[in-house]
C-alpha positions, 0 to 999 in steps of 0.5 A: 188750644192750650199753648205751652212753652218749650223747655229747651228753646222757650218758644210757644207750641201746641202740645199733643198729649203731655209733650214738654218740648216743641217738635223742632227740639224733639226732632233735634234731640232724637236725631242727635241721639240716633247719630250718637248711637250709630257712631259709638253705641257705648261711648260717653258724649262730650256734651249733653244732648239736651242743653249742650253743657259739657258732661260732668258725671262719670256714669252718664252717657247722654245727659249732664243732670237729672233734669236733662235726663228726665227731659231726654227720657220723655222725648226718647221713650216713645221713639224707642218703643216704636223702634222695638215694635218695628224690630219685633214685627220684622223678626216675626215675619222673618222667623215665620214667612208663612204668616201671610199664607191663609191655610197652614197644613199640620205636620204629621205626628211622629210615630213613637219609638217602639220599645222591646215590650211594645214589639213583643205585644205587637208580635203576640197580637199578630200571632193571635196569642196572649203576651204571656204565652208568647213570652213563654214560647219565646223563652223556649219553656213551652 
């Protein structure tokens, strides 16, 4: 296997795909990211989660530079995608608890509301006369 050196600690490791960091550093960054999100989701960190330097940018939450931000994104992207997939799966089951049921009965269709015209046509048919004759009789002209 090809060995790479970790961008954070410098130790050699066997990458899986396009990994840039060893599993120990990746786990450390993910744990510190989770801890920071749980502690204060919108609070800026005092130290960079990647290199540990003090934060100098005013608009950065977790990293101190663009290089650290690239490493941070490469580490946390798969983690965040996995979290989103699990959350969607939980919500799908919560919203539709009958998904596990093999047969779902169809709902009965609602009868449309009968308007005055529909009621008059139905009454004319019931009497066995045309709609026009029914309306004339109803108006009292015949």
